[in-house]
C-alpha positions, 0 to 999 in steps of 0.5 A: 582883904587888902583894899589899898589901891596904888595909882601910878597914872600921873607918873607914867608919862615921866618914865616912858612906856617901856621902863616899867616892863623892863624893870620887872625882872629886876624887881622880881629878883629883889622880891626873890631875895627878900622872900627867900632871905637871901639878900643883904641884912637877912638877919633882920627880916623878922618884921615880915611875919609879925602880922601872922606870927604874933602870939595871941597870949602876947596880944592878950597880955598887952591888952591887959597891961593897957587896961591896967595903965588906963586905970592908974594913969591920966598921962602915959609917957612913951620914952623912945627915939626914932623907931622906938616911938614914931610908929606908935605915935603915927597910929595914935595921932592918925586915929585919935581926936586931935583935941583929945588932950583938951577934951579928955576921952573917958579912961584913955590917958593923954599920950606924951613923948619923951627922949626923942630930943635933948631940949631942956625946956621940953623936959622941964615942962614935962616934969611940971605936967607930971607933978600934977598928973597921975602917970605911967611910962613905957621905956623903949630901947634895945640897949638902954644906953641911947643918949636921948631916951636914957637921959629922959628915963633917968629924970622920969624914974627919979620923979616916979620914985619920989612921987610914988615910992620905989614900989609904986614906981615899979608898978608904973614902969613898963619896959620894951627891950632886948631879950637877954642883954643891955642896960635896960634889960638888966635894970628891968630884971633887977627892979622886976618891971613889966617887960616886953621883948623886941625880937632880935631879928626886927630893927627899930624902924620896922618894929611898930607891929611888935610891943614897941608900937602895940603897947602904946597904941593899946593904951591909947584905946585903939584896936591892935588886933585890927591893926595886925589884921590889916597888916596881915592882909597886905602881907599876903598880897605882898608875898604871893607875887612879884608882878608889878600888876598884882603887887602894889609894893613891887609897883611902888618900889619899881616906879620910885627907882625908875624915877630916881634913875631919871633924876628924881632924887626927892620924894615928897610924901603928902597927905591932905589929912593933918592927922597923918603928919606923924605917919609921914614922919615915920615914913621919913625915918623908914626910908631915910634910914633904910636907903640913905647909904653909900651916897645913894638913895631918894631923899624922903621929905613930907608935907601936909596939904593944903597947909604946906601949899601956902609955904612949899607949894611954890617950890613944888610947882616951879622949883628944881625938877628933881622931885616927885610926890606920893599922895596918901588919899583917904576916900571917906571922912569919918565925920560929916560937916557942911559949909553954911550959907552966908546971906552977905556972901562977902567972901564970895564962897556961897557957891560952896554952901551945903557942900561937905568940907571933905568934898572941897578937900578932895577937889583941892587934892585933885586940883593940886595933883593936876597942877603939879603934874603940869609943872613936871612933878610925877604923882603917885597916889595911894588910896585907902577907903577910910582911916582906921586900924585895919587900913593903917595896918595895910599902909604900914606893911605896904611901906615896909615891904616896899622899902625893903624891895626898893633898898635891894633895887638900890644895891644896899642893905636896907636894914642897917644904919651905920651913919647914925653913930657919927654924931654920937661920937662927936657929941660924946667927945665934946662932952668929955666921955671917958675913952674919947680923949683923943677925939675930944682933943681933935674936935676942940682943935677943929672948933678953935680954928673955925 
């Protein structure tokens, strides 16, 4: 059963009483397009049924490989960029002890990431770590030719083969790639790597509930079956109704589009739990890449409070009134820690003695919400009873389904990303890639004049 709650009470005053009922018919049409596969990008709707269509044998295989990796590896390297790693990292960092890399945690390896940047210093430091640790690697790419992960895999494959020999390296490389084509698929077949398939009808940013996300999450020792169950509960709620009073996905999509049409062009996703930082990063990619097209779309930003209240808080409170906030609120902490009494009370905080830190955090959340609403910032609140695999599964599916509805309300295809290639073409031309000679000359002339 889904227990995610969407509270829009602190946003209604910014839209007027009649806006939401009027928008209901538009959202109903978007919902119909989505569930009937009649809208734009319908070839990429495989994510909708993942929580209930996942083969039990595949889940068992993932769990078996994860157990084997935990036996052989102190470090597990996840190579991927964008949707190929953000979803897994979001779940892992939300649920793991934030100090696990220092403390260790039984047989669960330290999770590290590569191929999501082009920093020489970062990858050199990673090589130094891998010199000292036993490790295994997951390489996640449909094509195998995306620049950042392809370079990282070149480095790590060579390192593995030097450290463990060719056969030893093969046993430590796990690939997640296309079913039939691409450089990584060909290499996987040649080298006989343990390989998982990314479904053709699932795009990268919607792929966390495929082996793209499930393998690393399982290696981290987390319960992927509960993650899928949570997503399945939200799927049932999302598919069964297009009514904004019954379907939180429809309500969220409708409200954010109403706010957008009323001049709120920036959405800040906020959490008062630092463990959700990468969930926010995953959300930023999901919504930015899905909606930012044809000179349309809400700009997705993120913040972690109370930390960012001491940096961005002033702007949010009194800057340009073009933004709204969506707050992910966790009702119950998994740990208990009380504030001690101090006889000297030099900091003047003895009025908090004996209170749980979570109570202070909750009052900070409530106080911030009220202040920002008073400052002209609409607030949407997403609450979960606690942070675990089931609740994160709900939240992931909630954001995916809402994103699809919201994209259709914008009139764009929420499942393609044509603008992502622009920087790559320039980069290849500047690096002198064969076939880019004309572009190389044009860019060099532009740079010479600037």
